[in-house]
Backbone as CSV, one residue per row, in Angstrom:
resi,resn,N_x,N_y,N_z,CA_x,CA_y,CA_z,C_x,C_y,C_z
1,MET,0.956,-1.363,0.332,-0.125,-0.014,0.063,0.808,1.369,-0.153
2,ASP,0.781,2.381,-0.586,1.526,3.363,-0.801,1.386,4.204,0.000
3,ARG,0.177,4.652,0.293,-0.267,5.708,1.442,-0.353,4.912,2.864
4,GLU,0.014,5.694,3.674,0.293,5.818,5.227,-1.129,5.964,5.900
5,VAL,-1.920,5.181,5.870,-3.295,5.456,6.816,-3.598,5.225,8.396
6,THR,-3.463,6.510,9.023,-3.182,6.180,10.119,-4.273,7.272,11.120
7,ILE,-4.857,6.578,11.564,-6.074,7.054,12.652,-5.437,7.646,13.533
8,ALA,-5.669,8.890,14.185,-4.747,9.627,15.165,-5.658,9.471,16.883
9,PRO,-4.766,10.127,18.007,-6.508,9.587,18.999,-7.088,10.928,18.995
10,ASN,-8.512,10.997,19.371,-9.069,11.741,19.912,-8.745,12.920,20.395
11,GLU,-7.863,12.850,21.145,-7.688,14.076,21.436,-5.913,14.113,21.869
12,ILE,-5.285,14.946,22.014,-3.986,15.508,22.939,-3.804,15.959,24.098
13,LYS,-3.078,15.509,24.587,-2.804,16.491,26.130,-2.338,17.993,26.158
14,HIS,-0.988,18.010,25.116,-0.512,19.413,25.277,-0.420,19.917,23.831
15,ALA,0.034,21.249,23.995,-0.370,21.501,22.483,0.909,21.364,21.890
16,LEU,0.843,21.308,20.391,2.094,20.354,19.332,2.233,21.949,18.761
17,ASP,4.330,21.520,17.938,4.076,22.573,17.225,4.629,22.063,15.661
18,PHE,3.824,22.933,14.659,4.433,22.503,13.135,5.185,23.722,12.653
19,LYS,5.802,23.316,11.321,6.615,24.482,11.168,6.178,24.553,9.855
20,ASP,6.036,25.393,9.561,5.583,25.729,7.718,6.805,25.467,6.553
21,LYS,6.552,25.997,5.741,7.854,25.719,4.217,8.768,26.827,4.818
22,ASP,9.105,27.724,5.363,9.659,28.704,5.823,10.319,28.751,6.850
23,GLY,9.747,27.724,8.002,10.595,26.982,9.204,9.647,28.102,10.486
24,TYR,8.848,28.752,10.074,7.771,29.524,11.396,7.039,28.736,11.580
25,ILE,6.937,28.248,13.325,6.232,27.587,14.001,4.507,27.947,14.032
26,TYR,3.933,27.265,14.073,2.556,27.164,14.530,2.399,26.741,15.787
27,HIS,1.510,27.037,16.371,0.565,25.725,17.503,-0.640,25.404,17.499
28,LEU,-0.698,24.391,17.968,-2.216,23.566,17.669,-2.512,22.960,18.903
29,SER,-3.147,23.829,19.446,-4.122,23.496,20.906,-4.799,22.354,20.951
30,PRO,-4.906,21.543,22.203,-5.558,20.121,22.095,-7.235,20.898,22.121
31,THR,-7.680,22.013,22.363,-8.741,21.624,21.976,-9.290,22.371,20.466
32,THR,-8.154,22.965,19.532,-8.659,23.116,17.826,-8.257,21.379,17.462
33,TYR,-7.167,20.753,18.211,-6.932,19.656,17.917,-8.214,18.735,17.390
34,LYS,-9.082,18.905,18.780,-10.529,18.648,18.938,-11.889,19.097,18.011
35,HIS,-11.537,19.810,18.287,-12.457,20.177,16.744,-12.297,19.950,15.184
36,ILE,-10.933,19.767,15.263,-10.692,19.754,13.585,-11.112,18.121,13.140
37,LYS,-10.901,17.238,14.591,-11.003,15.865,14.010,-12.150,15.253,14.057
38,ARG,-13.323,16.431,15.121,-14.626,16.207,15.393,-15.335,16.874,13.997
39,ASP,-15.229,18.185,14.521,-16.166,18.834,13.189,-15.578,18.873,11.924
40,HIS,-14.716,18.788,11.543,-14.385,18.378,10.130,-13.771,17.251,9.711
41,ALA,-14.150,16.249,10.276,-14.081,14.736,9.867,-12.658,14.662,9.717
42,ILE,-11.194,15.017,10.031,-9.843,14.778,9.473,-9.900,13.961,10.456
43,ASP,-9.241,12.698,10.347,-8.962,11.295,10.861,-7.655,11.585,11.559
44,ASN,-6.632,12.168,10.920,-5.236,12.617,11.365,-4.864,14.023,11.662
45,PRO,-4.992,14.828,12.364,-5.195,16.565,12.219,-3.797,16.621,12.402
46,VAL,-2.691,15.841,12.714,-1.295,15.849,13.152,-0.779,15.847,11.122
47,LEU,-1.165,14.742,10.815,-0.317,14.043,9.242,-1.391,15.379,8.193
48,PHE,-2.469,15.814,8.371,-3.494,16.801,7.308,-2.399,18.285,7.592
49,ILE,-2.210,18.557,8.751,-1.371,20.424,9.222,-0.203,20.096,8.862
50,LYS,0.722,19.165,8.888,2.213,19.131,8.564,1.811,19.035,7.397
51,ASP,1.588,17.857,6.435,1.178,18.120,4.803,1.196,19.262,4.300
52,VAL,-0.038,19.916,4.653,0.282,21.138,3.975,0.923,22.378,4.316
53,LEU,1.146,22.656,6.170,2.072,23.516,5.787,3.712,23.568,5.448
54,LEU,4.279,22.814,5.753,5.141,21.863,4.509,5.613,22.392,3.171
55,ASP,4.031,21.649,2.540,4.700,21.465,0.861,3.301,22.394,0.756
56,PRO,2.503,23.947,0.646,1.523,24.668,0.347,1.713,24.613,-1.299
57,ASP,0.608,24.693,-1.814,0.243,25.399,-3.396,-0.033,26.717,-3.359
58,VAL,-0.287,26.653,-2.153,-0.512,28.754,-2.386,-0.934,29.066,-0.864
59,ILE,-0.561,30.170,-0.519,-0.791,30.835,0.625,-1.445,32.073,0.446
60,VAL,-2.728,33.040,1.234,-3.579,33.233,0.821,-3.965,34.678,2.295
61,GLU,-3.944,35.102,2.120,-4.554,36.445,3.171,-5.593,35.997,3.497
62,ASP,-6.314,36.129,4.458,-7.570,35.880,5.141,-8.311,37.029,5.128
63,LYS,-9.336,37.324,4.160,-9.926,38.704,3.506,-10.705,39.320,4.844
64,THR,-11.117,38.471,5.975,-11.910,39.501,6.416,-10.486,39.983,8.225
65,SER,-9.882,38.876,7.956,-8.579,38.944,9.660,-7.209,39.326,9.048
66,ARG,-6.950,40.681,8.201,-5.484,40.263,7.304,-4.135,39.656,8.451
67,ASP,-4.296,39.500,9.877,-3.075,38.719,10.656,-3.272,37.268,10.478
68,ARG,-4.584,36.423,9.705,-4.732,35.098,9.208,-3.773,34.767,8.054
69,TRP,-3.521,33.869,7.985,-3.361,33.128,6.573,-3.410,32.174,6.566
70,ILE,-3.725,31.587,4.888,-4.442,30.110,4.674,-3.828,29.607,3.753
71,TYR,-3.741,28.262,4.002,-2.621,27.355,3.348,-3.433,26.277,2.838
72,HIS,-3.599,26.376,1.558,-4.194,25.468,0.481,-2.652,24.281,0.182
73,LYS,-3.580,23.493,-0.203,-2.813,22.395,-1.112,-3.502,21.613,-1.680
74,ASP,-3.410,21.063,-2.897,-4.181,20.087,-3.751,-3.984,18.882,-3.166
75,TYR,-5.482,18.829,-3.179,-6.099,17.486,-2.738,-6.400,16.092,-3.324
76,LYS,-7.800,16.795,-3.996,-7.860,15.395,-5.099,-8.401,16.489,-5.657
77,LYS,-8.755,16.277,-6.627,-9.763,16.595,-7.938,-10.635,17.519,-7.126
78,CYS,-10.437,19.094,-7.651,-10.946,20.212,-7.226,-11.107,20.118,-5.715
79,LEU,-10.142,19.802,-5.002,-10.907,19.872,-3.438,-8.906,20.390,-2.954
80,TYR,-9.444,20.832,-2.373,-8.182,21.941,-1.494,-8.028,21.291,0.355
81,LYS,-6.848,20.551,0.868,-6.299,20.463,2.088,-6.438,22.147,2.649
82,VAL,-6.921,22.569,3.264,-6.670,24.601,3.896,-6.340,24.082,5.561
83,VAL,-5.516,25.176,5.728,-5.061,25.249,7.132,-4.716,26.515,7.400
84,VAL,-5.973,26.908,8.595,-5.676,28.754,8.562,-4.809,29.035,9.860
85,VAL,-3.851,30.081,10.197,-3.001,30.525,11.048,-2.850,31.509,11.462
86,ALA,-2.704,31.985,12.606,-2.759,33.415,13.386,-1.420,33.717,13.166
87,LEU,-1.124,34.954,12.681,-0.080,35.870,12.159,0.842,35.765,14.042
88,ILE,0.132,36.807,14.760,0.163,37.155,15.886,0.784,36.339,16.804
89,ASP,-0.422,35.617,17.090,0.096,34.345,18.189,0.425,33.303,17.913
90,ARG,0.683,33.132,16.446,1.283,31.563,15.747,0.436,30.523,16.183
91,LYS,-0.840,30.705,16.311,-1.978,29.911,16.237,-2.449,29.116,15.170
92,ILE,-2.674,27.693,15.286,-3.658,26.865,14.058,-5.021,27.372,14.322
93,LYS,-5.633,28.190,13.814,-6.806,28.100,14.386,-8.088,26.970,13.658
94,THR,-7.918,26.433,12.704,-8.713,25.656,11.871,-7.560,24.710,10.489
95,ALA,-8.561,23.675,10.156,-8.647,22.936,9.597,-9.324,22.356,8.859
96,PHE,-9.393,22.330,7.043,-10.312,21.647,6.930,-10.246,21.310,5.291
97,ILE,-11.069,20.818,4.731,-10.619,20.473,3.112,-12.132,21.486,2.663
98,SER,-11.653,21.712,1.310,-12.630,22.601,0.422,-12.498,22.293,-0.482
99,ASP,-13.684,22.993,-1.362,-13.859,22.853,-3.141,-13.596,24.138,-3.962
100,GLU,-12.890,25.033,-2.721,-12.337,26.422,-3.488,-10.960,26.806,-2.645
101,VAL,-10.061,27.792,-3.176,-9.601,28.675,-2.250,-9.991,29.632,-1.878
102,LYS,-9.681,29.741,-0.305,-10.352,30.550,0.085,-9.037,31.794,1.131
103,GLY,-10.220,32.485,1.129,-9.511,33.852,1.268,-9.015,35.359,0.347
104,GLY,-8.823,35.994,0.676,-8.236,37.318,-0.396,-7.132,37.502,-1.006
105,LYS,-6.019,37.914,-0.572,-4.910,38.405,-1.511,-4.000,37.378,-1.531
106,VAL,-3.429,37.133,-2.768,-2.621,35.657,-2.650,-0.671,36.540,-1.843
107,GLN,-0.379,35.943,-1.321,0.734,35.829,-0.450,2.345,35.331,-1.498
108,TRP,1.842,34.145,-1.545,2.637,32.721,-1.902,2.296,31.829,-2.722
109,ILE,2.827,31.862,-4.220,2.490,30.727,-5.077,3.439,29.773,-5.282
110,LYS,3.044,28.547,-4.761,4.434,27.487,-5.736,4.530,27.424,-6.916
111,LYS,5.867,27.288,-7.780,6.168,27.385,-9.466,6.241,26.282,-9.457
112,GLY,5.538,26.364,-10.998,5.381,24.592,-11.371,4.605,25.022,-12.561
113,PRO,3.734,23.952,-13.094,3.322,23.671,-13.727,1.656,23.875,-13.336
114,LEU,1.268,25.037,-14.309,-0.618,24.882,-14.104,-1.004,23.346,-13.663
115,ILE,-1.166,22.874,-14.882,-1.483,21.877,-15.050,-0.718,20.683,-14.515
116,LYS,-1.236,19.742,-13.679,-0.853,18.445,-13.733,-1.054,17.223,-14.102
């Protein structure tokens, strides 16, 4: 089997730290972990967040809160893995699957072919 399928525990006891592609560290609280797993049906929030932050396809400024960036990673046909982070307190706010790129102004985009 090519893919590693791992289901994470329902909760974590302490905050976890994640690095993004530029080495910035963001914190995932136990409350946010539980929210992502329960409310957004992400089986393994740790692997999901790590994958998106380390290798995003596009990073967009949140159009309602300029101190938040929204990391997107191509997931499946017409779907994106999304992780929202706060720049000031360096917290991961949420993570989910979306059928569109969220946010406003593009902050960064991966260079490469437009069509895979």
